[in-house]
N, C-alpha and C positions, 0 to 999 in steps of 0.2 A: 338662420339656417346654416350660415357659415360656421358657427360655433359647433353645431351638431356634427357637421362634416368633419371638422378638426378632431372632435372627440372620437368619432367612429374610426377615423383613419389611425388615430393614436392607439386605440385599443386593438384594432386589427393588426397593426405593426407589432404590438407587444406580444400577441398570441402567435401570429404566423412566424415571427422571427424565433420564438421559443421552439416551435415544432421543427423548424428548418434546421436547428442546431443539433438535433438529436442524433443525426447520422454521423457526426464528426467523432474523431478519436478523443480520448481523454486528454485534458489539458497538459497532463504530465508526460504524455507520450511525445517526446520532442528530441531534438538534437541536444546532447548534453554539452555543457561548457566547462572550461577551466580558466580561472578558478570557478568552483562550483557555484551555481545560483540556485540554491534549494527552493523548492516549491512545496506547498502543502497539498498533498494528493489525497482526496477524500473519495471513498467508495461506499456504497451501500450493498450489503449482502442480505437479500431476502431468501432465507433458506427454508425449503419446504419439501415434503414428499410430493412426487409427481409421477407421471406414467409415460413410458415410451410408446410411440405410435398411437398417441391419444387422438381424440376428435379434432384437435387442432391441426392434425396432419392431412385431413380430408382424403384425397386420393393418392397419397404417397404410398408406394413408389411408382404406381401406374402413370401418374402425372408427376414427373420428376420435380417440377418447380414447387409442387406442394410440400416436398420434403424440407424446403427452406423457408416455410412460412413462420411467422412469429409463434413462439411457444411450441413448435413442433420439434420433438426430440426423437428422430427415427432410430438412432443407434444402429444396431444390425438387423432391425426388422422384427425382432422377437419382443413381444409385449411383456413388460415387467415394471414393478415400482422402482423408483430411483430417487435420489436426493439431488435437487438442482439449486443453483443460486440464480435468482432473477429468471427462473424458468429457462436457463441455458445449460447445456451439457456439452463439453465442459464450459465453465464460466470464461468470459473473454479474458485473454492474456492481460495481466497487469504489467505495464512496462513504465518504469520511472527512471530517474537519474540518481546516481549515488548521492547520499546525504539528503535526499528529499525526505520530508516528513509524511509518512503514510498514516492515514486515519481510515479505518475500516469499521463502519457501523454494522455489526452483525445482528440481524433480526431473526430470532429463533421462532419460526412458524411451523415447526415439525408437528404433524397431526398426532403423533403418538406420544406427545408430551415428553419427549426425550431431551435431556440436557445435551449441550454440545460445547466444544472449544475448538479453536482454529490454531494450528501450529504453522509457523512460518519457517519452512524447512530450508536450512542453509544460512539464515540470518543470525548475526551475533547477539542482537538485543542488548548491547552494552548500555548500562545504566537503566535499562528497562527490562530486567529479567522476568518480571511479572507479566510481560506481554508474550512470552514464549508459547503460551497456549496449550499447556498440559494440565488437564483437570486433576484436581486434588494434589497437584505439585506446585504449580505457579498461580493457580486461580481456582475458584469454584466453577463447576459447569454453568453454562448460561442457561437459566431456566426457560421453559417454553413461554412464548408470548412476551418475552422481554428483549431488551437491546443492550448489547455491550459494545464499547468502542475500543478497538485495538489502536494504539497510538505509539509509533516507534520510528526509528531512523532507518532508511534504506541503506544497509551496509552488511556485508561487503558487496562489491559489484559482481555480476555474473548471472548464470542461469540458475534460478532457484524455483521453488514452488510452495504452495500452501496446501494444507489438507486438514480434514477433520481429525481430531485426536481423541475423540470419545468413541468407545466401542468399535463398531465395524463400519462407521459412516464413510470412511475413506473409500472403501471398496464399493459402496453404493453410489458413488458419484461425487462426494463432497471433496473436490480437489481441483486445482487449476495452476497454470504457470504463473511465475512471478519473475520478471526479467529486470535486473538492475543494471542499467548502462552507465558508462562513463565517457568522458570526453575522448574524442578520437586520439588526441595527443597522449592520452594515458593508456591506450590500448596497445600492449606489446605486439599483437599480431594484426594490427589494423591494415598493414600493407599487404596482407595475404588475401583479403576479400574486398569485393566492390559493394556488396549489399548486405545489410543486417536488418531484416524486416520481420515484423510480427508474423507474417504469413509463412515463415520458414521455421516455426516452432513445431516440434514433433513430440506430442504428448501421448504416450502409449499406456494402455490399460490391459490388464487381464480382466475378462468380463464374464460375469455369471448371468444365467437366465432366470434367476430367482433372487429375492432379497438375500443378502449375505448371511443374515441371521438364520434363515431357513437351512442353508447348507451347513452352517456352523453347528446348529443343533443336531442335524441328522448325522454329521460326522462324529460329534463328541458324545452323543447319547445312543447312537445306533451304528449301523454299518455304512452310512452314507459316505460318499467320497469327498475328498478335499481338493478336487480339480476344477478348474474353470471350464467354460464351454467355448469361449472365443477370445479374440484380442481386438481392441479398437485402436484406431489411430485418430487422435483429436476427436474422439467421440463418435467416429464413423466407421463403418465396416460392412462387410457382406457376410451373411449367414443364411437367412431364410429366403427361400425361393417363392416369389409371388407369380403364380401362373394365371394368364388371362386366356380362358378357353375360346373367347370370341375371335381373337386374332392369333391364337396358338403361339403366344409369346411369353417368355419368362422375364420377370423384372426383379431387381434387387435394390436395396437401399444404396444411397450414394457412397462412393469411396472418397477419401480425402485426396485432393489434387494440389500438388506444389508446382507452381509455375515459375519457370526460369527463362532468361533470354540468352540465346547462344553467345558464347565467348565471355560471359560474365562469371564472376566468382561469388558464391553465396555462403554466408555463414548460417548454418542450421544449428538449432539448439534442441537436444534430445533429452526428454525427461521420462522416467519410468515410475508409474504408479502401480507396479505389480503388487498385489495384495497377498497373493499366495506364492508358493515356491515356483516362480515363473520368471527365470532370467529370459531375456529376449534378444535374439540376434538380428541386427539390422544390416541388410545388404541392399545395394542399388545397382540395378542392371547396367552393366557396361561402364560403371563409374567407380572411382575410388574415393575415399574420404580422408581428408587431412585433419586428424584430430588435433585440436589446439587448446582445449580446456576440459577440466573435469570438476564437477561440483563447484563451478564458478571460478576456480583457480587455474591460472595459465600453466601450460606444459610445453615442453619442447615438441614441436610438431612431429607427428608420426603418421605415415601414409598406411592405411589399412583398407582391406577389401571387406572386412567383416568386423562388426562391433557388437559386443555383448553388454547389455545394460541390465543391472540388477535393480530390484525394488529400491527406490529412494535415490538412485544415482542419476547424475546428469553428465552428458558429454556434448561438447560443441565441436563441430567439424566444418571444414570448408569443402564445398563441392564446386568443381570447375565445370561449367556447362560447355564442354568442348566437343561434344558429339554432334551427329547429324540432327537436324530439327526433326523431332519425332516424340513419341511417348515411351517412357521407360518405367519398369516396375520398381517400386520401392517395397522391399519384402521384409516383414517382421515375422521371424520364426520362433515359436516358443521352445524352451529347453526344459528339461527336468519334468516337473509335474504337468507342464502344459506343452509337452513335446508334440502332441497331436493337434495343437491349435496353431494357426498362422493367420496373418492378415496382410493385405497389400494396399498401398496407396499408389498414385500415379505421379511420376515426375514428368511434367508436361513442358516441352519447349514452346515458347511463344511462336505461334504460327502453325503448330502441329494440329492435325484433325482432332475432333472430339472423341475419337474411338479409344478403346482400351489398347494397351500394347499387344502386339500380335504374338510375342513370345510367351509361351505358357510356363516355361521353367527357366529360372535364372541359373546360368552356368557359371561355376566358380572361376574366378580369374586364375590365370596361370601362376602369377606371383601372389598366391594367397597368403594373407596375414590377418590373423584375428587378434583384436585387442580385448583384453579383459576376459579371457576364456573361463568357462564354468568347470571347476574341478579338473583342470588339465595343468600339469606342470609347465612352467614357462620354457619355451624354446624358440627357435628361429621363426616358426610359423604361428606360434601361440604366445603372445606377449602379455604378461600380467602387469598390472598397474605399478607394482613395485619395481619394474624395470624401467619406468619412465622417469624423466628428469623435470624439475620445476623450472619455470621461467619467472624470475622475480620482478617485482614492481613495488611501487610505494604501497599499494593495497595488499599485496602478497609478498612481503619483504623477506629477504634471507635473514636467518638468525643462527649464529654459530652455537647458540646454546643447545640446539637440537642434537649436536654431536657430543655434548658433555655427558658426564655420568648422571643418570636420572636421580632426582631427589626421592622418588618413590617408584617402585615397580609393582604392578598388580597382575597376577595371573588369573585369567578368567576363562575357565573351561566350560563347554556346554555339550550337551547331547540330548537325545530323547531317552528319558529314564523310564525304566519299568517301575512305576510308583502308583500306588492307589490314591490318585487325586480324589478327595472326598466329594468333589462337585460332580465327578463323572464315573467314578468307580468306588462304590461304597465297599470298604474292606470286608464287611460282614455279609453283605447280601449279594453283591456282584463285583467281586474283586477282579483285577485284571488277569489273574491267573485262572479264574473260574469260568470266564466267558469265552466264547469261541474266538478263534484267531481273527476273523473279520471284524470283531467288535473290540479288539485291543486298541487302547488309546494310550500312547506314550506321552510323557510330560516333558516338554522342552524346558530345561533349567540351566541357570548360570551357577556354577559351583554348587550344584545340587540344591539351589534355592529357586522357588517360584516367587516372583515379586508380587507383593500385595500393597495396595495404596494405604496411606495413613488416613485417619478419620477427618483431617483437616489439611488444607494446602500448607505444605511444610515451609514454603517460602514466605508467605504472608501471614501465617498464623502459627509460627513455630512454637509459641507458648502452649498451644492446644495439643501438641504432639509430644508426649513424654519421651525423653531420650532413650529410656530403657525399652521402648516399643520399637526402636529401630534396630537393625541387625547388620553384622558384618562377619561372615564366617572366618575371615582371615584375622579378626581381632581376638585379643586374649579374653575379652568379655563375652564371647560367643556362647549363648546358652541354647544348646540343642534341645533340651527338654522343653523349654518355653515355646520354641517356634516350630517344633516338629511333631507331627501326629501320624502314627502308623507309617513311620519312615518317609512321610511327605513333609517337607519343610517349606514354609511360606511366611514372608515378612517383608517390610519395607527395607530392602537391601541398600545400604548406604556406604559409600566410600568417602571419607573426609579427605579433602585435598587442601594442602597449604597454599594460600594465595601467592602467586609469583613463582611457584615451583615448576620444575620440569617433571612431567609424569609420563611414565611408560606403561602401556597396556599390552600385555602378551595374551592375545585372544586365540583360542584354539578349539577346534571341533574334534572331539574324541572319536567320532565316527563309528561307534560300536553297533548301533541299531540298524541303520540303513543309510545309503548315500544321500546326503542332503547338502548342507552348507547354509550359511546365514549372512545376509547383508546387514551389517551393524552400523547404526547411526548414532552420532554423538551430537546432542543439542548445544548450541551456544558458542561453538568454536570449530575451527579446522584442526585436523591433526596431520602430522607427516607420516606417510606410509614408509616405514624404514625397512620392512622385510615382509615377505609372503612366500609360502611354499606349501605344496601338497606332498606329504611324505609317503603316504600309502593309504590303506583302507582305514587305519585307525591309529590313535596315539594316546598315551596315558598322561596324566598329570605329572607323574614322576619323570617320564621321559622328556616332557616339555621343559621341566625345570632343570634337568640335567643338560639339555642342549643349550639352555640359556646360560648356565654357569660355565660350561666348558668352551664357549665361544663358537659353537657349531652354527649359530644363526648368523647368516651373512646380512649385514645392515648396509643401507645406503642413506647417507645424511644429506643428499641432494634430492631426496624423494619428493613426489608431488604431494600437495596439500589436498585433503579431502575431508568430507564430513560423513560420508557413507562408504563403507568398503566391504567387500565380500571376504568371508573366512571359509577357505575350502574345507570340505569334508576330509578328515584324517590329516589335517594340516593346520597351519597357523598364519596369523597376520599380526605383525608388531607395529604399533603406532605410538607416536609421541606428541604430546601437546603441552603448551605453555599455559599454566593456569592463571591467565591475566584478565579473566572475565568473571567477576564474582556473580554467583547465582546458584540455583539448583538445576542441574542439567542432566537430562536423561541420556543413558547409553543403552540402547536396546536393539533387538532384532526388528527389522522392518517388514517382516512377514506377519500379516495381521492375525492369522490363526495362532502363530507361535507367541505373539505378544499378548494375545487375548486370554489364554487359558492360565489358570493358577489358583490362587487362594481367595478370590473375592469376585466381585462382579463389576462390569463396566470399567475395567482398569487394564493398564499395561503391566504385565507380570514379568516378562523376560527382560528385566531392566536393572541397570545400576546407575545411581545418580551421584554426582560429585557435588559436595556442598562446601565451597570455600567459607571459612569462618566469618569473613566480613559480611556475609549475608545477614548475620544476626544484627547488623546495624540498621536494618530496614526501618524499625520504628523511629530511629533517630533521623533517618532520611524523610520519613513521613512528617515528623515534627518540624524539620527544617522546611518542608514544603508548606506546612501550615503557616510558619513565620513568613515565608515568601508571599503567601496569599494575603496576610494581614498588611504587609508592606505595600503590596500592589493596591489594596483597597485605600490605604492612607494616601498613597501618591495619586490614586484615581480621583479622590475627592478634591485635592488641591488642583489637579489637572482640570477637572470640570469647572471649578470656579475661575481659574486663570483663562481658560479657553473661552468661556462664555463672555467674560468681561472684555477680553481683548478683541473677540469677534464683534461684539456690539460696538465697542469703542472705535474700531477700525471703520465700520460702516457709518457711524454717526458723524465722526470728524470728516470722513471723506465726503459725506453728503453736505455738510456745512460748507466745504470748499467749493464743490461743483455747482451748488445752487446760487452762488454769488453771481449777480449780474455782471460784475466786472471781471469775472474769472471763468470764461467759457473754455475749459481745457480738461475734459475728462481723460483724453489720451496722455497728456502730460502728467496727470495725477497718477495714472497707472504706471507709466514709464518710471517716474521717480520712485514710486513704492517698490517696483521690481528691482531697481538698483540697490535698494536696501538689503535684498536677499543675498548679496555678496557676503554679508556678515554672518550667515548661518554656519559656515564651516569654522570660521574663527571662534564663534560661540561654542561649537562642539569641542574645539581644541581646548578651550578653557575648562569645559565640563570634564574632559578626559584627565586633564592635569589634576583637577580637584579630586577626581574619583580614584586614580591609581597612585599618583605620587611616585611612580617607579618608571625610570627612563625606558626600560625594555617594554613594559606593558603599554606605556604611552605611545612608543614608536610603533608597536604592533597594531594598536588600535587605529592609529592614523593611517598606517599602510593598508589595513583592511578596508578602509573607506574607498580606496582606489580600485579594489578588486572587482567591483561591479562592471568595470570596463574590460575585464578578462585579459588585460595586458599590464605590464609593470607600470606604465604611465599612459595618460590620456593622449591619443593620437589626434592629428588634425582631422582625419576622416571621421573618427568617432564624434568629435566635437560638432562637425557639420551635419552628421547623420542622426545624432541623438539629441545633443543639447539645443542646437538652434531650432529645429522643428518644435521641440517642446516649449521653447521660449516663445515661439509664435503662438502656439495654442494657449499658453499662459496669458499672454498679453491680450489676445483677442477675447478670451473668457472674462478677464478682469475688466476690460474696456466696456464690454456689454453690460456688466453688472454696475459699474460706476455710472455709465450713461443712463441706465434705468433709474438710478437714485436721483437723477435730476427731476424726475417726474412723479415718482411714487414714494410712499413712506418706507423707511428702512424695515418696518415690521412686515409690510407686504412683500418687499423684495426678499427678505430672509426666509419668509414662508414659502414663496415660490421656489427659491433656490434650494430649499430642502428637498424638492422633488427630484433633485439630481440623483438620489438613490434609486429612483425608478429607472432613470436613463442609464445609470451604471449597470443595472441588472440586464436591461434590454441589450445594451452594447456587449456586455459580457457573454450573453447568449449567442450573439452574432459572431463575435471575434474570438473569444477564448472558450466557447462551447460550455458555458455554465449550464448545469442540468436544470431541467424543468421542475418547478415546485409551484403548486397551485397557490399557496399562501403568498408567494412573492408576485405572482401574476395579479392577485387581488390587490396587493399593495401598489403595484404600478397603476392599476385602474383607479384606485382612491386618489393617488397623487395627481394623475392626469385630470380627474374630475374636479379636484380642487383648483388646479390651474385654469381650466376652462371656466369655472364659476368666477374666478377673479376677473378673467377677461370679459365675461358677460356683464357682471355687475359694475365693475369699475371702468373697463375700457370702453365698451360700447355706450355706456351711459355718461362718460365723463370727458369726451373729446379725444383728439388725436394724441395729445401728450400722455395721457394715462395709458392708452392702448400701446403706445410706443414703449413706455416704461415697462409694462407688463411683458410685452414681447421680448424686450431686451433681457429681462430677468429670466424668462424661460430659456432664451438662447444661451445665456450664461450658465444656466443649470445644465443644459446639454453639453456645453463646452467643458464644464468641470468634469462631468461624467466621462467624456471622451478622453480628457487628460488622464484621469485615474486609470482607465482601462488600458490606454496605450502605455502608461508608465508601468503598470503591472506586467503587461506583455513584454515590454522592453527590458525592465530591470528585475522582474521577479520579486521576491521577498527581501527587498533592500533593508538593511538595518539603519539605525539612527545616524551613524557616521556617514554611510553612503548616501542617504537622503540629504544630509546637510551639505556634503560636497556637491551633490547634484544641484541643489538650490543655489549654492554659491556660483557654480559655473553658469547656471541659468542667468544669474545676475550679471555675470561678466559678459555673456552673450548680449544681454540687454544693453549694457553700457556701450559695447562696441558697435552693435549693428542697429538697434531699434530706435536710436535717436534720429535716424534719417527720416523715419515716418513722421515724427513730430515736426521736423523742419519743413516737410512737404505740407502737412496740415496747417502749420503756422503761415507759410508763404502763401497758401491758397485762401487764407481767411477762414478755413473751417474751424480752427481754434485760434482764439485771440485773447491777449491780456497784456497789460503793462507790468514791468518788473516791480513797480511799487505796489501793484495790486495783488501780488502773489500772497495768498493766506498761509504764510509759513507755519504759523502756530497749528492750524488745523491739519495741514499736510504732514508736518513732522510728527504730530501726535498720531495721526492715522498710520503713518508708515512704521513708526516705532511699535505701535500695538500690532500691526500686521506682521512685523518680524517676530514679535513674541508669539503671536498666534501660530505662525507656520512652524516655528521651532518647537513649540509646546505640543502641537498636534502629533508631530513625529516622535517627540520624546514620550508622549502618552502611549503611542502604538508600541514602543519598545519596552516600556516599563510598567504598564498597567494593562487593564482589559480594554479591548476595542469598544465595548459597550459604553464606557465612560466618555469616549470621544463623541459617540452618537448622542448621548444625553446632553453633553455640552452644546452641541449644535442645536438640539431642540430647545434647550433652556435659553438660547440666544433670542428666540422668537418672542417669548413673553417679556424678556428684558428690554428688547427693542420697543415693545408696545409701551412699557412703562415710561421710557424716555420720550417716545412720540406723544403720549398722552399728557404727561406732566411738564414737559419742557417745550415741546413743539406744538402743543394744542391740536393734535390730530384726533379726529373722531372716527370711530369704526362702526359701521352699520351692522346689524345682525347677520345679513347675508355675507358680508365681507368676513366676519368672524367665522361663519360656517365654512367658507372657502378655505381659510387658514386652518380650521380644524381638520378638514378633509386631508389636506397635505400632511399635517402633523400626524394624524392618525395612520395615513398610508406609510409615513416614515417609520412609525412605531411598529406597524405590522411587518415591515421589511426586516426589522431587527429580530423577529421571532425565529427561533431555530427551525430547521426544516421539519423536525419531528415534534413540533410544539404540542400536538394533541395527544401524544402517546401517554404522558402521565395521567391525563384525564381519562383516556380509554382504559388504562390499566386500573385506575381507581374504580371506574364503573364496573369493569369485568370482575375485579376482586370482590366488590360489594355484592354483585349478583351471586357469585360463587359462595360467599359467606352465607347469604340468605338461603340458597339451595342446600348448603351443608347443614344449616340448622333444621331444614325440613327433612332431608334424607342424607345423613352423613355418609353412608356406604356408597351411594350413587356418585357422589362427588369424589370421594376418596379413591374409588375404583378407577377413575380417569386420571388420577394423579394431579388434579387441578389445584388442590389445596396442599401446601407443604408447610413444614414448621418454619422455614426461613425462605420465603419467596424472593427476598431481595439479595440472596447470597450470590451475586454475580461476579465477585472478585475480592480484592483485598480490603 
């Protein structure tokens, strides 16, 4: 009965602890350290079409709490389809530390079989340009019902975001904030604020009350408007009135509420996902904003009462909560095409009532100052971003080259052209001149070109894109006849940039058709804003070039760094960037209708991409990656053999020693073996010398090992807070295991010890909020079942010695799991040098402190032996093999695949059985073997990837589709379920 109780309690703990951890924040949302301690931050994006005010909302908004139920997306109360991630809108803010490794598994579950791609707006993607997320540029679109993993480094720090880059998906909800933090000591403005929390992210949308495609088609094929219906703040807003005649009361969906504490200073991060021509002005009742950053880069602080944010831009500001405890309006007012839309959130002081602010209208401050005005020349009250100065740091460093003569200058003019775009105005049947005025559709173009995508991703499949199919109207090879039809020109517009060069872009809006302006975004790098001005209602290309040549453009070479900047109507913006990031990078307008129309379908047309020539070396990079994989495999096989042999040898020799009647000293055995760990870092030093043979690289590698302590050298406090406690856990865990070997076979002990993977997962759930996966819960249950079966068969049937041995092995498995989780929490993703140094310091701690316990045990008679009875041969062999095992396991983690480490641990169990059977004459009953099999099987299940069943599911789905296709080709093809290349998910 006791065994059943233990089993049930273990399973209950496994499941309940998993569920309890789901409310915690992501493991990577933490205080950042310096030197950086990068973590791997994994996310799953399940992307699907969903519906606002769905049945999941029950009585929202009449019952306000129902609006916050799982899967309820109230938005502004108007029902419409939208795209969600994990049925959230917007998706939870991703917040990581600089240099973290971000892995996002994107699952395309869109019901309309539409492909998609995710762009990481503001990130450099250095060395991983194929993760930039532009379909048919850096990757193929992700087909429906498939998964693609984005894997990249979080850099640079600052306020960024991600969004869909296929078609109109961004406007339908596929977007969310991405915050990359850095250590407080690296933040230039850290002393200006007290709090920097997720809850103070302001993500603003212009919002439509129908799918964006409906409005797009109505506007481009008929007389429908191109205006939004509302604005949302963090996916929330008020629009529709819900009247309850029973109590004669009106209700509305919830507003966003930002809570502050009086006399504290808060860093707010503002992001605009404006899809249409909708600049948004942010004001806060009775409060000013100290703007400290734009597009992630730091700026000289400027105090403003009004802030205008264009689509794609980000601004960080500090708000000082120095007013009376009350509620205040945060007001977002649309400009230009959304001037009739606005939205409000509540700035709520802690302790204020739940009521909305009583003031109905926000009165402008006397000292009015608006930053980043829309189509207004810069002056004392309206300050453009070109008037701001940068604050430099290691991440956003100063560079004198910005002031040098550019290696190349490119003039990029745009406007709405009176052209017959064949997609929307057939020149013979319904030309733009022949239809009524309200059906006119003007074509936004760069240098009179509408961008069209190449037939294959130009970054990863350049050989499939003939160079003669690319165009540049500035080049001598420009062939107007080839790319223009009825005076409408469309082609993949390419500007070739020399790597390492200083590039100047003179971008201007000719302003002839009507007042507009464009927020222009450059992928892959920041640029310096060196000049900006609105000259009048319009400007010509000739006038722009004349101003550039005669020195009329006033430039500032301490301008701020941005990746998205507004170009005023009838004016210009001049930017410069250093082409130090090889890739294929888009430069395009961030208004979704402007970027959508042109000469093809599902593509970004109003774009220019820069293609450094070193991109052509991508096949070589891929070949190098293949060589790296082969080396990892070879190293992996040797690692498996060495680990398995050293692991088995360590146990067998240790068991030989502790089972001697004249040597009753399991603690002494553990203490002596731990002392050998002091040799780990010297072994690493030898490895480094053999690897590099260069004094500078050797010195840097050895110094890097100490960076896990975040200080130039190990402090006494760190030694006692980190090393000594881990030394205690290490010794206790190994003592329990060695003590267990006195009573049970090494095969049984190693099989039970393998269950530590289950304990690791359960502890990871409780401590570091590992996500819930059914397959891993099953693995936990299998491992626990095997352990309980061991206890039932061997323990309760074989006396107190056997049950003691089994319980000790189980306890050591839990101790090993606890050690691993605490080490991960404390040290993060430590490299080989850092782990080697840690183990050596652990050995030093053991030498200095842990001998005291042995003296106590020896003096009290708990452990006893004579000097001449010490089995030095067995002890030294066990300790040497233990040193080899610990160094090799960390070497394997660094230089091969983690799976090899797990295989080696599993292989140790049958190897132990061979030794036990043929050398020690141990016999194994069938039930005993079954118990070992359960643990081994559970261990193997734990190694399965989280989405292990997807290939099976895909194969099954594809087979069914093929069968249906054979029966009725048109039915399947009409759904778009069968494609010529269903696996084209990337490079």
